[in-house]
N, C-alpha and C positions, 0 to 999 in steps of 0.2 A: 664277615662282610655284610651279611644281611642285617645283623644287629646294629652295625654302624649306620647303615642307610636308614634303618627304622628310627634310630635315635636322632639322626640329623633331621628327618622328616618331622618328628615330634617337636624338635626345637624350632622349626620354621613356622609351625602352625600359629603361635601367638603373634609373630610378626605379620603374617598374612592377615589375621583377624584385625590387628591394629591398623594396618594400612587401609583395609576395606572400611573399617569404622570411621577413620578420618575422612576418607573420600565421601562417605555417606553424609557426614556432618557438614562438610563444606558445601555439598550440592544442596542440602536442605536449607542452609542459611542463605545461600544465593536465592533460592526459590522464595524463601520468606521475605527477603529484602525486596524482590521484585513485586511480590503480592502486596507489600505494604505501601507501594507507591500509590499516590492518589490517582484515581481514574478520572479522565476528563469526560464530562457529559457531552452529548452531541451539540448542545447549545454553546458550550465553551469552545468547541472545535470550530463550529460554524461562525462564531463571533470573530475568530481570528483569521478567517478566510474570506476572500471575495466570492460572493454568491451572485448568480444571475438567474432570473426566471426564464422559462422556455420562451415566453413571449418576447422579453427583452433580448434574449439570445438571437432569435430569428431576425430581429431588427438589426442587431449588431453585425451579424454575418453578412447582411446586405451591404454594409459599409466596408467590408473587407478589413475590419480592424482587429480581428482575432485570428490566432493560429488555432486550428481545430484539431484536437488530439482525441481520437476515439480509442479508448482503452479496452474495448470489448474483445472477445476472442476473434481470431481471424475469420472463422467460418460465419460468425454473426455479422461481422463487418462486410464480408463479401455478399451476404444475403441482402443487406440493406445498409446504406450509409449516406452521410451528407456529402455533397460535392465539396471538394477541396479539403476534406478531412484526411488526416494521416492516421493510419492504424498502427499503434504500438500496444500490444496486449499488456494489461496491467502488470503481469509478472516479469515483463521485459523492460519496463520504463527506466528503472535505475541503471540498467546496462546500456541504454541508448540515449543518454542525455545529450550526446553530441549531435543528435538529429533535431533538437529542440532549440528555438530561438530564446536568447536571453533578453532581447530588446523588444519583445512583443508579448502581449498578454496571451496566455494559453488557455483556451476553453477546454475543459476536460469533460469528456462525455463517456459515461458508462451506461448500462442498461437502465438502472433505477435511481442512480445518484449517490448511493452510499459508498461505493468503491472509489468514486471520484474524490470524495473527501479525503480518504487515506492517501491517495496519490498526490492530491493538491498539497497536503502537509509536507510530503517528501520533496516535492518540487520547490515549494516555498523555502524549505530549509536548505535546499541546494542553490538558492539564489534566483530562481525563476519567478515569473509573475503569473501564478495559476488563478483561474476563475472556474468555479464549480457551477455546472448547469444543474439547477435544482430539478430533481425528478428524472434527470438523465434523458436518454434517447426515447424512452417511453413517453415522457412529457412533451418532448419535441414533436413526436409523431402525433400526439393528441392535438396539440396546438395547430400543427400543419393541416390536419384533417378538418379542423373547424374553419379554416380560412379558405 
């Protein structure tokens, strides 16, 4: 019986190696295909999104024309935020689309501006009207302190 088990095991080895080899090939070809996709430059991304400077943003919020979406972490939002802004951390935005208006421009605020661009692309693709605040909350604070 031990000889039979050993022979069976030896027969299975090539099949296991074949399956593992095929799995490795398929994952590396997927990786290769993804890496071959052209990367977008930040200029190309910004070109396809509505951007607003911190100065223009401050004027626009006085007109109540924007929905203010603060995508910073909750603890950062609690520490300091703009009146009327709604906090949905960036990692939760896709799960909480139902809390966002389709009929209003959404000003997206992160700390420095770069995460807002990623979220704005996602929102635009989902049918929303995002506007990226250039420089994020940091730029808004700077402009506010100058006034």
